[in-house]
C-alpha positions, 0 to 999 in steps of 0.5 A: 493505531496510525491515523490516515485522514483519508476521504472516501472519494471515488477514483481511478487512481490507485493509493500507494503510499510510501511509509518507512521505506516500504510501499502500502496501499489501503483496505479502503482503496481496495474495497472501493476498486474491487466493488466491495464493502470495506467491512467485508474486505477487513473480514477477509483480511482477519480470516486469511489462513496465513502465518501470524508473521506474514500477516503482522509484516504485511497488514498494518492495522491504521484508521481513517476518519469517515464522513461524520469525522468518526475514526474507522479501522483499515488496514495498510497492505503490502504489496506482498499482502495485496497479492495474497488478498487479491488472489481471492477476488475473481471475475474480470474486473477484479482481474483488471484491478489486480493488474493495475495494482501490480503495475502501480507497485512496480512504478513506484518501487522503480521510482523509489530505487531510482531516487535512492540511487540519485541520492546515493550518487550525490552523497558519493560525489560530496564525499569525493569533494570533501576527501583531503587530496 
């Protein structure tokens, strides 16, 4: 299990994590934002009727330390995984958080691509300067 040492603190910021060139949120953050118990979110993930491949690619088992410093299970969840999981959440509050998560994933994705393009341009300029001419 990947250990993410997250403290459970109520916030309006959405947790989007970049790991291995992919963006993730956490089951812990989803539980907090949607007003659900974390164990119920974990159960919802485990009961999803999707292919094992989809689950493996979009729900990565992980862990966090609770207030008693005990390791607890959680999932890192991709944008696709979030979309599938959140489809089952209903109500006005749930819809508001769905929109916020989708916006947060999209903003982070744009930032990552912008940085990658900048790095690629810098690499191209470095190559052009280093070429014998």
